Residue frames as qw, qx, qy, qz and C-alpha x, y, z in Angstrom:
[[0.230, 0.681, 0.675, -0.168, -10.94, -16.59, 12.77],
 [0.255, 0.293, 0.346, 0.854, -11.56, -14.13, 9.98],
 [0.102, 0.432, 0.384, -0.809, -13.26, -10.90, 10.73],
 [0.450, 0.673, 0.587, -0.027, -16.40, -9.96, 8.78],
 [0.397, 0.292, 0.323, 0.808, -15.91, -7.79, 5.73],
 [0.016, 0.405, 0.252, -0.879, -16.65, -4.14, 6.21],
 [0.351, 0.662, 0.659, 0.065, -19.74, -2.72, 4.49],
 [0.264, 0.572, 0.255, 0.734, -20.36, 0.34, 2.38],
 [0.403, -0.860, -0.216, -0.228, -21.92, 1.89, 5.46],
 [0.732, -0.520, 0.026, 0.439, -18.68, 1.30, 7.41],
 [0.580, 0.265, 0.229, 0.735, -16.67, 2.86, 4.52],
 [0.035, 0.645, 0.211, 0.734, -18.61, 6.14, 4.82],
 [0.588, -0.705, -0.395, 0.043, -18.97, 6.08, 8.62],
 [0.457, -0.792, 0.120, 0.387, -15.69, 7.95, 9.24],
 [0.418, 0.852, -0.289, -0.124, -13.12, 9.71, 6.98],
 [0.273, -0.569, 0.775, 0.039, -10.40, 7.42, 8.34],
 [0.710, 0.155, 0.684, -0.067, -12.32, 4.40, 7.08],
 [0.621, 0.762, 0.099, -0.157, -12.77, 5.95, 3.65],
 [0.202, 0.812, -0.544, -0.057, -9.00, 6.45, 3.31],
 [0.404, -0.411, 0.814, -0.075, -7.87, 3.25, 4.98],
 [0.698, 0.273, 0.660, -0.060, -10.20, 1.21, 2.74],
 [0.339, -0.124, 0.581, 0.730, -8.68, 2.85, -0.28],
 [0.342, 0.221, -0.160, -0.899, -11.77, 4.87, -1.37],
 [0.835, 0.135, 0.173, -0.505, -13.68, 1.62, -1.44],
 [0.599, 0.467, -0.635, -0.141, -11.12, -0.59, -3.19],
 [0.042, -0.308, 0.871, -0.381, -10.66, -2.47, 0.04],
 [0.677, 0.093, 0.434, -0.586, -14.24, -3.66, -0.14],
 [0.563, 0.348, -0.642, -0.387, -13.39, -5.93, -3.11],
 [0.908, -0.250, 0.112, -0.316, -14.70, -9.40, -2.25],
 [0.943, -0.030, 0.099, 0.317, -11.44, -11.03, -3.36],
 [0.668, 0.098, 0.038, 0.736, -7.82, -9.73, -3.33],
 [0.077, -0.968, -0.236, 0.038, -8.52, -6.29, -1.84],
 [0.470, -0.652, 0.263, 0.534, -4.80, -5.63, -1.53],
 [0.470, 0.135, 0.592, 0.641, -4.43, -6.07, -5.25],
 [0.109, 0.814, 0.482, 0.305, -7.30, -3.65, -5.91],
 [0.329, -0.905, -0.071, 0.258, -5.80, -1.22, -3.50],
 [0.547, -0.329, 0.414, 0.649, -2.43, -1.46, -5.19],
 [0.375, 0.487, 0.587, 0.527, -4.10, -0.73, -8.51],
 [0.064, -0.949, -0.306, 0.044, -5.50, 2.56, -7.06],
 [0.459, -0.658, 0.188, 0.567, -1.93, 3.78, -6.71],
 [0.532, 0.159, 0.526, 0.644, -1.35, 3.81, -10.48],
 [0.133, 0.771, 0.376, 0.496, -3.72, 6.64, -11.48],
 [0.458, -0.866, -0.116, 0.164, -2.89, 8.30, -8.16],
 [0.620, -0.355, 0.282, 0.640, 0.77, 8.35, -9.11],
 [0.377, 0.458, 0.471, 0.653, -0.06, 9.79, -12.52],
 [0.153, -0.917, -0.300, -0.212, -1.95, 12.60, -10.80],
 [0.577, -0.727, 0.075, 0.364, 0.98, 13.27, -8.49],
 [0.606, -0.026, 0.402, 0.686, 3.42, 13.32, -11.39],
 [0.214, 0.669, 0.446, 0.554, 1.22, 15.77, -13.30],
 [0.304, -0.910, -0.228, -0.165, 0.91, 18.06, -10.26],
 [0.525, -0.807, 0.236, 0.133, 4.28, 17.90, -8.51],
 [0.401, 0.689, -0.599, 0.073, 7.99, 17.76, -9.16],
 [0.683, 0.070, -0.705, 0.176, 10.06, 14.94, -7.63],
 [0.112, 0.139, -0.602, 0.779, 10.40, 16.67, -4.26],
 [0.532, -0.100, 0.114, -0.833, 6.69, 17.40, -4.06],
 [0.810, -0.003, -0.500, -0.306, 5.82, 13.79, -4.98],
 [0.544, 0.060, -0.722, 0.423, 8.15, 12.37, -2.32],
 [0.102, -0.121, 0.476, -0.865, 6.79, 14.83, 0.32],
 [0.689, -0.087, -0.148, -0.704, 3.20, 13.88, -0.57],
 [0.786, 0.011, -0.617, -0.041, 4.05, 10.20, -0.17],
 [0.317, 0.129, -0.663, 0.666, 5.67, 10.90, 3.14],
 [0.380, -0.103, 0.270, -0.879, 2.62, 12.75, 4.40],
 [0.780, -0.036, -0.358, -0.512, 0.36, 9.96, 3.11],
 [0.602, 0.080, -0.748, 0.266, 2.46, 7.47, 5.06],
 [0.029, 0.063, -0.591, 0.804, 2.01, 9.44, 8.30],
 [0.588, -0.041, 0.006, -0.808, -1.70, 9.83, 7.63],
 [0.742, 0.065, -0.613, -0.263, -1.82, 6.14, 6.95],
 [0.279, 0.074, -0.811, 0.509, -0.48, 5.29, 10.42],
 [0.287, 0.052, 0.447, -0.846, -3.46, 7.12, 11.93],
 [0.689, 0.134, -0.162, -0.694, -6.21, 6.00, 9.56],
 [0.641, 0.135, -0.752, -0.070, -5.02, 2.38, 9.49],
 [0.142, 0.038, -0.794, 0.590, -4.80, 2.28, 13.30],
 [0.455, 0.095, 0.301, -0.833, -8.32, 3.76, 13.76],
 [0.733, 0.170, -0.362, -0.551, -9.87, 1.55, 11.08],
 [0.506, 0.157, -0.838, 0.128, -8.13, -1.59, 12.41],
 [0.080, 0.015, 0.719, -0.690, -9.40, -0.88, 15.95],
 [0.565, 0.172, 0.127, -0.797, -12.93, -0.26, 14.61],
 [0.747, 0.228, -0.505, -0.368, -12.83, -3.48, 12.58],
 [0.847, -0.420, 0.275, -0.177, -11.38, -5.52, 15.48],
 [0.904, 0.068, 0.201, 0.372, -8.27, -6.53, 13.51],
 [0.279, -0.728, 0.192, 0.596, -5.16, -4.35, 13.40],
 [0.005, 0.403, -0.623, -0.670, -4.32, -5.36, 9.78],
 [0.652, 0.409, 0.558, -0.310, -7.67, -6.31, 8.39],
 [0.524, 0.142, 0.642, 0.542, -7.46, -7.29, 4.71],
 [0.227, 0.840, 0.459, 0.176, -9.82, -4.46, 3.72],
 [0.213, -0.900, 0.108, 0.365, -7.28, -1.88, 4.91],
 [0.793, 0.338, 0.267, 0.430, -5.39, -1.11, 1.71],
 [0.033, 0.995, -0.098, 0.004, -4.09, 2.41, 2.29],
 [0.576, -0.584, 0.500, 0.279, -0.77, 0.70, 3.14],
 [0.689, 0.212, 0.561, 0.407, -0.59, -0.88, -0.33],
 [0.339, 0.896, 0.233, 0.171, -1.56, 2.40, -2.01],
 [0.188, -0.947, 0.247, 0.075, 1.15, 4.43, -0.26],
 [0.646, -0.403, 0.574, 0.302, 3.84, 1.80, -0.57],
 [0.654, 0.380, 0.541, 0.367, 3.18, 1.30, -4.27],
 [0.193, 0.977, 0.070, 0.065, 3.24, 5.09, -4.77],
 [0.403, -0.767, 0.446, 0.225, 6.74, 4.96, -3.31],
 [0.687, -0.007, 0.633, 0.357, 7.69, 2.21, -5.74],
 [0.494, 0.725, 0.425, 0.221, 6.19, 4.18, -8.69],
 [0.111, -0.952, 0.149, 0.243, 8.36, 7.17, -7.80],
 [0.347, -0.584, 0.641, 0.357, 11.36, 5.17, -8.99],
 [0.583, 0.227, 0.756, 0.194, 9.74, 3.20, -11.86],
 [0.009, 0.088, -0.462, -0.883, 9.62, 4.46, -15.45],
 [0.484, 0.260, 0.314, -0.774, 6.09, 5.35, -16.52],
 [0.464, 0.191, -0.684, -0.529, 5.75, 2.71, -19.30],
 [0.843, -0.195, -0.034, -0.501, 3.13, -0.02, -18.80],
 [0.843, 0.136, -0.498, 0.153, 5.67, -2.89, -18.84],
 [0.275, 0.330, -0.578, 0.694, 7.74, -1.35, -15.99],
 [0.489, -0.293, 0.263, -0.779, 4.65, -0.60, -13.98],
 [0.910, -0.067, -0.247, -0.326, 3.31, -4.16, -14.53],
 [0.700, 0.187, -0.592, 0.353, 6.58, -5.78, -13.46],
 [0.013, 0.305, -0.511, 0.803, 6.78, -3.52, -10.39],
 [0.680, -0.230, 0.010, -0.697, 3.11, -4.33, -9.62],
 [0.910, -0.017, -0.405, -0.089, 3.64, -8.11, -9.77],
 [0.522, 0.243, -0.590, 0.566, 6.83, -7.94, -7.66],
 [0.207, -0.337, 0.357, -0.846, 5.23, -5.73, -5.07],
 [0.808, -0.209, -0.084, -0.545, 2.20, -8.01, -4.73],
 [0.838, 0.060, -0.522, 0.146, 4.42, -11.11, -4.36],
 [0.339, 0.227, -0.579, 0.706, 6.48, -9.49, -1.60],
 [0.410, -0.298, 0.221, -0.834, 3.36, -8.15, 0.12],
 [0.883, -0.148, -0.200, -0.397, 1.71, -11.58, 0.10],
 [0.839, 0.105, -0.479, 0.236, 4.75, -13.79, 0.79],
 [0.412, -0.871, 0.156, -0.219, 6.24, -11.43, 3.43],
 [0.812, 0.179, -0.384, 0.400, 9.90, -12.54, 3.38],
 [0.592, -0.585, -0.257, 0.492, 12.05, -11.72, 6.40],
 [0.082, -0.113, -0.724, 0.675, 11.87, -9.29, 8.13],
 [0.368, -0.223, -0.276, -0.860, 8.43, -8.35, 6.79],
 [0.657, -0.346, -0.641, -0.192, 6.64, -11.24, 8.45],
 [0.506, -0.259, -0.555, 0.607, 8.30, -10.47, 11.79],
 [0.021, -0.013, 0.098, -0.995, 7.36, -6.79, 11.60],
 [0.508, -0.268, -0.473, -0.669, 3.80, -7.76, 10.65],
 [0.677, -0.358, -0.639, 0.064, 3.58, -10.09, 13.65],
 [0.473, -0.220, -0.458, 0.720, 5.22, -7.75, 16.13],
 [0.018, 0.129, 0.079, -0.988, 3.65, -4.42, 15.33],
 [0.006, 0.548, 0.823, 0.146, -0.16, -4.73, 15.59],
 [0.003, 0.735, 0.291, -0.612, -0.91, -1.07, 15.09],
 [0.481, 0.853, 0.125, -0.160, -1.15, 1.57, 12.34],
 [0.004, -0.803, 0.550, 0.230, 2.59, 1.94, 12.07],
 [0.483, -0.202, 0.843, 0.120, 3.07, -1.79, 11.65],
 [0.638, 0.570, 0.509, -0.088, 0.38, -1.95, 9.00],
 [0.376, 0.909, -0.110, -0.145, 2.16, 0.76, 7.03],
 [0.218, -0.723, 0.635, 0.163, 5.70, -0.46, 7.66],
 [0.670, -0.033, 0.733, 0.113, 5.30, -3.98, 6.39],
 [0.635, 0.686, 0.350, 0.060, 4.17, -2.71, 3.02],
 [0.116, 0.943, -0.300, -0.087, 6.94, -0.17, 2.87],
 [0.447, -0.479, 0.736, 0.171, 9.39, -3.07, 3.38],
 [0.704, 0.359, 0.602, 0.117, 7.69, -4.98, 0.54],
 [0.399, 0.915, 0.021, -0.045, 8.26, -1.82, -1.56],
 [0.213, -0.792, 0.553, 0.144, 11.92, -1.92, -0.59],
 [0.646, -0.079, 0.741, 0.165, 12.22, -5.53, -1.73],
 [0.613, 0.691, 0.383, 0.016, 10.47, -4.59, -4.98],
 [0.188, 0.956, -0.210, -0.075, 12.88, -1.72, -5.63],
 [0.425, -0.580, 0.673, 0.171, 15.88, -3.87, -4.77],
 [0.687, 0.200, 0.679, 0.165, 14.86, -6.57, -7.24],
 [0.492, 0.845, 0.210, 0.019, 14.17, -3.94, -9.94],
 [0.037, -0.910, 0.393, 0.128, 17.57, -2.34, -9.37],
 [0.545, -0.348, 0.737, 0.198, 19.33, -5.69, -9.50],
 [0.678, 0.464, 0.561, 0.101, 17.48, -6.62, -12.70],
 [0.334, 0.941, -0.019, -0.053, 18.35, -3.29, -14.28],
 [0.239, -0.777, 0.563, 0.145, 22.00, -3.79, -13.30],
 [0.609, -0.116, 0.767, 0.163, 22.19, -7.39, -14.54],
 [0.587, 0.540, 0.590, 0.128, 20.17, -6.93, -17.69],
 [0.388, 0.011, 0.255, 0.886, 21.68, -3.60, -18.57]]
């Protein structure tokens, strides 16, 4: 049974909801995870403009920890641990991918497509983590694993294609 979609009122009812729903991108009527992932692109540009590599990585780490809390709270309030409207996990995981990806549009687009495929298909062990950990940490971890698969494929492609 699918849970009802959260409303604009829900988005603004608690700061955790505002973050977990990706500043509203999770309210998209279709493919909220895709919209959430898109939010990471300008967010990464802001991080790159403001921080060096260490600062960027530290911010992503902090955002992951924050994500455990806000995703857990929002999932409980929505009655579904990993409700589709919770997209903070996609944002943070794709920020991690973008840390390693060149800033050109082609590289970002390829990384985006790969990340979305891995996030949707959930190859092992992602599906098992998603099924076993029904809490904020599980919500964040399964997308971080999808980011890992994305980076692995990008590294293999770079190695093979030169």
